[in-house]
LUMRODO-831455 format. One record per residue (C-alpha): residue number from 0; residue in three letters; y, z, x. Coordinates in nm, 3 decimals, m for minus. Layout:
BEGIN
pos = NUM	code = ALA	Y = Y	Z = Z	X = X
...
***
This chain:
BEGIN
pos = 0	code = MET	Y = m0.196	Z = 1.677	X = 2.340
pos = 1	code = SER	Y = m0.358	Z = 1.655	X = 2.680
pos = 2	code = ASN	Y = m0.419	Z = 1.321	X = 2.850
pos = 3	code = GLN	Y = m0.796	Z = 1.351	X = 2.796
pos = 4	code = VAL	Y = m0.760	Z = 1.428	X = 2.425
pos = 5	code = PHE	Y = m0.516	Z = 1.139	X = 2.391
pos = 6	code = GLN	Y = m0.761	Z = 0.900	X = 2.562
pos = 7	code = TRP	Y = m1.049	Z = 1.009	X = 2.340
pos = 8	code = THR	Y = m0.833	Z = 0.977	X = 2.028
pos = 9	code = TRP	Y = m0.728	Z = 0.626	X = 2.132
pos = 10	code = LEU	Y = m1.088	Z = 0.523	X = 2.207
pos = 11	code = VAL	Y = m1.221	Z = 0.662	X = 1.879
pos = 12	code = LEU	Y = m0.953	Z = 0.482	X = 1.677
pos = 13	code = PHE	Y = m0.978	Z = 0.157	X = 1.876
pos = 14	code = TYR	Y = m1.357	Z = 0.133	X = 1.866
pos = 15	code = GLY	Y = m1.356	Z = 0.262	X = 1.508
pos = 16	code = TRP	Y = m1.125	Z = m0.025	X = 1.418
pos = 17	code = THR	Y = m1.352	Z = m0.272	X = 1.601
pos = 18	code = ALA	Y = m1.662	Z = m0.141	X = 1.423
pos = 19	code = SER	Y = m1.486	Z = m0.144	X = 1.086
pos = 20	code = GLU	Y = m1.387	Z = m0.510	X = 1.133
pos = 21	code = ILE	Y = m1.747	Z = m0.601	X = 1.210
pos = 22	code = GLY	Y = m1.860	Z = m0.403	X = 0.904
pos = 23	code = ILE	Y = m1.599	Z = m0.572	X = 0.685
pos = 24	code = GLY	Y = m1.717	Z = m0.912	X = 0.809
pos = 25	code = ILE	Y = m2.079	Z = m0.838	X = 0.728
pos = 26	code = VAL	Y = m2.048	Z = m0.643	X = 0.404
pos = 27	code = THR	Y = m1.769	Z = m0.832	X = 0.226
pos = 28	code = ARG	Y = m1.854	Z = m1.190	X = 0.314
pos = 29	code = THR	Y = m1.878	Z = m1.399	X = m0.001
pos = 30	code = ARG	Y = m2.158	Z = m1.652	X = m0.020
pos = 31	code = GLY	Y = m2.110	Z = m1.981	X = m0.205
pos = 32	code = SER	Y = m2.327	Z = m1.864	X = m0.496
pos = 33	code = LYS	Y = m2.093	Z = m1.570	X = m0.569
pos = 34	code = GLY	Y = m1.755	Z = m1.739	X = m0.537
pos = 35	code = ASN	Y = m1.557	Z = m2.045	X = m0.441
pos = 36	code = VAL	Y = m1.551	Z = m2.030	X = m0.060
pos = 37	code = ARG	Y = m1.241	Z = m2.204	X = 0.083
pos = 38	code = ASP	Y = m1.235	Z = m2.062	X = 0.436
pos = 39	code = ARG	Y = m1.182	Z = m2.387	X = 0.637
pos = 40	code = GLY	Y = m1.320	Z = m2.220	X = 0.948
pos = 41	code = SER	Y = m1.037	Z = m1.966	X = 0.959
pos = 42	code = LEU	Y = m1.266	Z = m1.660	X = 0.981
pos = 43	code = PRO	Y = m1.454	Z = m1.758	X = 1.300
pos = 44	code = LEU	Y = m1.127	Z = m1.883	X = 1.451
pos = 45	code = LEU	Y = m0.956	Z = m1.552	X = 1.376
pos = 46	code = TRP	Y = m1.242	Z = m1.346	X = 1.520
pos = 47	code = ILE	Y = m1.270	Z = m1.556	X = 1.837
pos = 48	code = VAL	Y = m0.895	Z = m1.554	X = 1.903
pos = 49	code = ILE	Y = m0.844	Z = m1.183	X = 1.837
pos = 50	code = PHE	Y = m1.152	Z = m1.072	X = 2.031
pos = 51	code = SER	Y = m1.087	Z = m1.295	X = 2.331
pos = 52	code = THR	Y = m0.713	Z = m1.226	X = 2.359
pos = 53	code = ILE	Y = m0.753	Z = m0.849	X = 2.326
pos = 54	code = THR	Y = m1.041	Z = m0.847	X = 2.575
pos = 55	code = TYR	Y = m0.851	Z = m1.060	X = 2.825
pos = 56	code = GLY	Y = m0.513	Z = m0.895	X = 2.768
pos = 57	code = MET	Y = m0.649	Z = m0.544	X = 2.808
pos = 58	code = SER	Y = m0.865	Z = m0.634	X = 3.110
pos = 59	code = TYR	Y = m0.614	Z = m0.824	X = 3.322
pos = 60	code = ARG	Y = m0.262	Z = m0.696	X = 3.354
pos = 61	code = LEU	Y = m0.055	Z = m0.964	X = 3.519
pos = 62	code = GLY	Y = 0.316	Z = m0.959	X = 3.578
pos = 63	code = PRO	Y = 0.565	Z = m0.682	X = 3.511
pos = 64	code = ASN	Y = 0.517	Z = m0.377	X = 3.298
pos = 65	code = LEU	Y = 0.727	Z = m0.319	X = 2.990
pos = 66	code = PRO	Y = 1.044	Z = m0.119	X = 3.063
pos = 67	code = GLY	Y = 1.027	Z = 0.258	X = 3.035
pos = 68	code = PRO	Y = 0.760	Z = 0.519	X = 3.086
pos = 69	code = GLY	Y = 0.399	Z = 0.432	X = 3.009
pos = 70	code = ILE	Y = 0.352	Z = 0.751	X = 2.808
pos = 71	code = PHE	Y = 0.594	Z = 0.618	X = 2.545
pos = 72	code = TYR	Y = 0.383	Z = 0.304	X = 2.497
pos = 73	code = ARG	Y = 0.059	Z = 0.500	X = 2.487
pos = 74	code = TRP	Y = 0.190	Z = 0.726	X = 2.211
pos = 75	code = ALA	Y = 0.351	Z = 0.440	X = 2.022
pos = 76	code = SER	Y = 0.028	Z = 0.239	X = 2.039
pos = 77	code = LEU	Y = m0.173	Z = 0.532	X = 1.907
pos = 78	code = LEU	Y = 0.062	Z = 0.587	X = 1.612
pos = 79	code = ILE	Y = 0.083	Z = 0.214	X = 1.533
pos = 80	code = LEU	Y = m0.296	Z = 0.178	X = 1.548
pos = 81	code = ALA	Y = m0.340	Z = 0.470	X = 1.307
pos = 82	code = ALA	Y = m0.077	Z = 0.326	X = 1.072
pos = 83	code = GLY	Y = m0.237	Z = m0.019	X = 1.089
pos = 84	code = LEU	Y = m0.579	Z = 0.123	X = 1.002
pos = 85	code = VAL	Y = m0.440	Z = 0.318	X = 0.707
pos = 86	code = PHE	Y = m0.248	Z = 0.013	X = 0.586
pos = 87	code = ARG	Y = m0.544	Z = m0.226	X = 0.623
pos = 88	code = TRP	Y = m0.796	Z = 0.003	X = 0.458
pos = 89	code = THR	Y = m0.559	Z = 0.090	X = 0.172
pos = 90	code = ALA	Y = m0.515	Z = m0.282	X = 0.100
pos = 91	code = ILE	Y = m0.889	Z = m0.352	X = 0.122
pos = 92	code = LEU	Y = m0.983	Z = m0.059	X = m0.102
pos = 93	code = THR	Y = m0.712	Z = m0.155	X = m0.353
pos = 94	code = LEU	Y = m0.864	Z = m0.503	X = m0.386
pos = 95	code = GLY	Y = m1.212	Z = m0.356	X = m0.421
pos = 96	code = LYS	Y = m1.477	Z = m0.617	X = m0.501
pos = 97	code = SER	Y = m1.216	Z = m0.892	X = m0.492
pos = 98	code = PHE	Y = m1.179	Z = m0.846	X = m0.116
pos = 99	code = SER	Y = m1.376	Z = m1.091	X = 0.096
pos = 100	code = SER	Y = m1.379	Z = m1.136	X = 0.472
pos = 101	code = ASN	Y = m1.386	Z = m1.511	X = 0.423
pos = 102	code = VAL	Y = m1.144	Z = m1.696	X = 0.196
pos = 103	code = ALA	Y = m1.331	Z = m1.695	X = m0.132
pos = 104	code = ILE	Y = m1.225	Z = m1.651	X = m0.493
pos = 105	code = ARG	Y = m1.452	Z = m1.518	X = m0.763
pos = 106	code = SER	Y = m1.422	Z = m1.637	X = m1.122
pos = 107	code = THR	Y = m1.347	Z = m1.281	X = m1.242
pos = 108	code = GLN	Y = m1.070	Z = m1.227	X = m0.987
pos = 109	code = THR	Y = m0.707	Z = m1.177	X = m1.093
pos = 110	code = VAL	Y = m0.376	Z = m1.170	X = m0.906
pos = 111	code = LEU	Y = m0.327	Z = m0.806	X = m0.807
pos = 112	code = LYS	Y = 0.032	Z = m0.685	X = m0.826
pos = 113	code = THR	Y = m0.007	Z = m0.310	X = m0.780
pos = 114	code = GLY	Y = m0.008	Z = m0.075	X = m0.482
pos = 115	code = LEU	Y = 0.087	Z = m0.246	X = m0.157
pos = 116	code = TYR	Y = 0.046	Z = m0.582	X = m0.334
pos = 117	code = ARG	Y = 0.357	Z = m0.502	X = m0.535
pos = 118	code = TRP	Y = 0.566	Z = m0.560	X = m0.221
pos = 119	code = MET	Y = 0.366	Z = m0.812	X = m0.017
pos = 120	code = ARG	Y = 0.092	Z = m1.068	X = m0.069
pos = 121	code = HIS	Y = m0.119	Z = m0.990	X = 0.239
pos = 122	code = PRO	Y = m0.101	Z = m0.619	X = 0.325
pos = 123	code = SER	Y = m0.448	Z = m0.618	X = 0.483
pos = 124	code = TYR	Y = m0.321	Z = m0.876	X = 0.733
pos = 125	code = SER	Y = m0.009	Z = m0.667	X = 0.791
pos = 126	code = GLY	Y = m0.238	Z = m0.378	X = 0.883
pos = 127	code = LEU	Y = m0.448	Z = m0.606	X = 1.104
pos = 128	code = LEU	Y = m0.136	Z = m0.730	X = 1.282
pos = 129	code = LEU	Y = m0.028	Z = m0.369	X = 1.342
pos = 130	code = CYS	Y = m0.369	Z = m0.294	X = 1.498
pos = 131	code = ILE	Y = m0.344	Z = m0.600	X = 1.722
pos = 132	code = PHE	Y = 0.010	Z = m0.503	X = 1.822
pos = 133	code = ALA	Y = m0.110	Z = m0.152	X = 1.905
pos = 134	code = ALA	Y = m0.373	Z = m0.294	X = 2.140
pos = 135	code = ALA	Y = m0.110	Z = m0.517	X = 2.303
pos = 136	code = LEU	Y = 0.138	Z = m0.232	X = 2.338
pos = 137	code = HIS	Y = m0.129	Z = m0.004	X = 2.485
pos = 138	code = THR	Y = m0.146	Z = m0.232	X = 2.791
pos = 139	code = HIS	Y = 0.219	Z = m0.150	X = 2.877
pos = 140	code = ASN	Y = 0.237	Z = m0.500	X = 3.025
pos = 141	code = CYS	Y = 0.465	Z = m0.792	X = 2.936
pos = 142	code = ILE	Y = 0.215	Z = m1.073	X = 2.997
pos = 143	code = SER	Y = m0.073	Z = m0.889	X = 2.829
pos = 144	code = LEU	Y = 0.145	Z = m0.827	X = 2.524
pos = 145	code = LEU	Y = 0.220	Z = m1.201	X = 2.497
pos = 146	code = VAL	Y = m0.142	Z = m1.302	X = 2.569
pos = 147	code = ILE	Y = m0.262	Z = m1.080	X = 2.287
pos = 148	code = MET	Y = 0.015	Z = m1.128	X = 2.030
pos = 149	code = LEU	Y = 0.101	Z = m1.498	X = 2.037
pos = 150	code = PRO	Y = m0.244	Z = m1.654	X = 1.980
pos = 151	code = SER	Y = m0.354	Z = m1.375	X = 1.744
pos = 152	code = THR	Y = m0.041	Z = m1.411	X = 1.531
pos = 153	code = ALA	Y = m0.080	Z = m1.791	X = 1.524
pos = 154	code = ALA	Y = m0.445	Z = m1.760	X = 1.413
pos = 155	code = LEU	Y = m0.348	Z = m1.506	X = 1.147
pos = 156	code = LEU	Y = m0.068	Z = m1.730	X = 1.015
pos = 157	code = TYR	Y = m0.316	Z = m2.017	X = 0.990
pos = 158	code = ARG	Y = m0.553	Z = m1.788	X = 0.798
pos = 159	code = ILE	Y = m0.273	Z = m1.689	X = 0.559
pos = 160	code = HIS	Y = m0.187	Z = m2.057	X = 0.507
pos = 161	code = VAL	Y = m0.550	Z = m2.137	X = 0.417
pos = 162	code = GLU	Y = m0.571	Z = m1.838	X = 0.183
pos = 163	code = GLU	Y = m0.245	Z = m1.918	X = 0.005
pos = 164	code = ILE	Y = m0.358	Z = m2.275	X = m0.064
pos = 165	code = ALA	Y = m0.681	Z = m2.141	X = m0.218
pos = 166	code = LEU	Y = m0.493	Z = m1.883	X = m0.427
pos = 167	code = ARG	Y = m0.236	Z = m2.136	X = m0.551
pos = 168	code = ASP	Y = m0.513	Z = m2.381	X = m0.642
pos = 169	code = HIS	Y = m0.706	Z = m2.116	X = m0.831
pos = 170	code = PHE	Y = m0.429	Z = m1.918	X = m1.005
pos = 171	code = GLY	Y = m0.165	Z = m2.191	X = m1.037
pos = 172	code = PRO	Y = 0.177	Z = m2.091	X = m1.173
pos = 173	code = GLU	Y = 0.088	Z = m1.721	X = m1.184
pos = 174	code = TYR	Y = 0.041	Z = m1.713	X = m0.805
pos = 175	code = VAL	Y = 0.348	Z = m1.930	X = m0.746
pos = 176	code = ASP	Y = 0.559	Z = m1.681	X = m0.947
pos = 177	code = TYR	Y = 0.402	Z = m1.389	X = m0.760
pos = 178	code = SER	Y = 0.484	Z = m1.566	X = m0.431
pos = 179	code = ARG	Y = 0.848	Z = m1.595	X = m0.530
pos = 180	code = GLN	Y = 0.867	Z = m1.220	X = m0.599
pos = 181	code = THR	Y = 0.690	Z = m1.097	X = m0.283
pos = 182	code = LYS	Y = 0.688	Z = m1.167	X = 0.089
pos = 183	code = ARG	Y = 0.373	Z = m1.245	X = 0.289
pos = 184	code = LEU	Y = 0.355	Z = m0.967	X = 0.549
pos = 185	code = VAL	Y = 0.677	Z = m0.764	X = 0.568
pos = 186	code = PRO	Y = 0.859	Z = m0.660	X = 0.249
pos = 187	code = GLY	Y = 1.202	Z = m0.819	X = 0.230
pos = 188	code = LEU	Y = 1.158	Z = m1.021	X = 0.552
pos = 189	code = TYR	Y = 0.855	Z = m1.248	X = 0.571
***
């Protein structure tokens, strides 16, 4: 693949991901009349942190580059971004109408234990974290990688904490049992 084709592929996937996140936020947001909204401000926090750290981290490359040739990181970032998008969208489509961009639970909702949810409780966040990591890796810079990953991961972990409280409160022992059988983001690890 030529450098120009690579750049266009990266830009299409990156801006496609950005547009899809905006679309998800608009289309899937649950209003109080349609479900029990328990977001605790985690959605705006997540958006602000991810947008600002990626914008800053990709704009200003301070400090040393990551070891090795830049082409390796460009290819790795492209593959990781594609995998993250597939993972995130598979998780969202599996949840269907139960998916909400804000933390909200509908009365008809059940604990889903099929597909990716068989192995982890938050596969859409795993996909999101892969996309964020791809953007960080694309910079090929140590400081940019940290600037993007550390605050974004912290905001995402807060979001998961808020969501798990809401799910435990709503589903009770069923969700507690499900939590014992699955990991949050990475099967077998975390």
